[in-house]
C-alpha positions in Angstrom: -138.5 -31.7 14.5 -138.8 -28.2 13.0 -141.2 -27.2 15.8 -138.7 -28.2 18.5 -135.9 -26.4 16.7 -138.1 -23.2 16.3 -139.3 -23.2 19.9 -135.9 -23.7 21.4 -134.3 -21.2 19.1 -136.9 -18.5 19.7 -136.4 -19.0 23.5 -132.6 -18.8 23.1 -133.0 -15.6 21.0 -135.4 -14.0 23.6 -133.0 -14.9 26.5 -130.0 -13.4 24.8 -131.7 -10.4 23.4 -133.2 -9.7 26.9 -129.8 -10.0 28.6 -128.1 -7.8 25.9 -130.7 -5.1 26.7 -130.0 -5.5 30.4 -126.3 -5.3 29.8 -126.5 -2.2 27.5 -128.8 -0.5 30.0 -126.4 -1.4 32.9 -129.2 -2.8 34.9 -128.6 -2.9 38.7 -128.5 -6.7 38.9 -126.0 -6.9 36.0 -123.7 -4.4 37.7 -124.0 -6.3 41.0 -123.3 -9.7 39.4 -120.4 -8.3 37.3 -118.8 -6.9 40.5 -119.3 -10.1 42.3 -117.4 -12.2 39.7 -114.7 -9.6 39.2 -115.8 -8.3 35.8 -115.1 -4.7 34.9 -118.2 -2.7 34.0 -116.3 -1.4 31.0 -116.7 -4.8 29.4 -120.5 -4.8 29.5 -121.0 -3.2 26.1 -118.8 -5.8 24.5 -120.6 -8.7 26.3 -124.0 -7.2 25.3 -122.9 -6.9 21.7 -121.8 -10.5 21.7 -125.1 -11.7 23.1 -127.0 -9.5 20.7 -125.0 -10.8 17.7 -125.7 -14.3 18.9 -129.4 -13.6 19.1 -129.3 -12.0 15.6 -127.4 -14.9 14.1 -129.9 -17.4 15.6 -132.7 -15.4 14.1 -131.0 -15.5 10.7 -130.6 -19.3 11.1 -134.3 -19.6 11.9 -135.1 -17.6 8.8 -133.1 -19.9 6.6 -129.4 -19.0 6.8 -128.6 -22.3 8.6 -124.8 -22.0 8.7 -125.0 -18.5 10.3 -127.4 -19.9 12.9 -125.0 -22.7 13.7 -122.1 -20.3 13.9 -124.1 -18.1 16.3 -125.1 -21.1 18.4 -121.4 -22.1 18.6 -120.5 -18.6 19.6 -123.1 -18.6 22.4 -122.0 -22.0 23.7 -118.4 -20.7 23.9 -119.6 -17.4 25.4 -121.5 -19.1 28.2 -118.8 -21.6 28.8 -116.7 -18.6 29.6 -119.4 -17.2 31.8 -119.6 -20.4 33.7 -115.8 -20.5 34.1 -115.8 -16.9 35.5 -118.4 -17.9 38.0 -116.5 -21.0 39.1 -113.2 -19.0 39.3 -114.9 -16.4 41.5 -116.6 -19.1 43.5 -120.0 -17.5 42.9 -122.3 -20.4 42.9 -125.6 -19.2 44.3 -126.6 -17.8 40.9 -124.8 -20.3 38.6 -128.2 -21.4 37.3 -128.4 -18.2 35.2 -125.4 -18.7 33.0 -126.1 -22.5 33.2 -129.6 -21.9 31.7 -128.2 -19.7 28.9 -125.5 -22.3 28.2 -128.1 -25.1 28.1 -130.3 -23.1 25.7 -127.4 -22.4 23.4 -126.3 -26.1 23.4 -129.9 -27.1 22.6 -130.1 -24.6 19.8 -126.9 -25.8 18.4 -127.8 -29.5 18.6 -131.2 -28.9 17.0 -129.7 -26.7 14.2 -127.1 -29.3 13.4 -129.7 -32.1 13.4 -131.8 -30.0 11.0 -129.2 -29.9 8.3 -128.3 -33.6 8.7 
């Protein structure tokens, strides 16, 4: 069980850290997607910080601070629930798989982290 938890958590950390870097650097695809869903580019640093904090919290959870990891996973689940809602509101469905993948990874990390302490 620990191996599944570790693998899924490391993948979720990598996904979110990578997207935080893309958001901080204002990558072209990030700016295009933000404009398409009606998100102001001025929000990108905040969103990047939230993703980076989630990744850091998951890392701490992986290293033994289990409740911080669970809190980070909950935060990421909520974050990507919002991202999916924004995509639905804007009716941008062709790339819904991206926030869906991040949401799924966050949910999997949360479930495995909770199962680990049970």
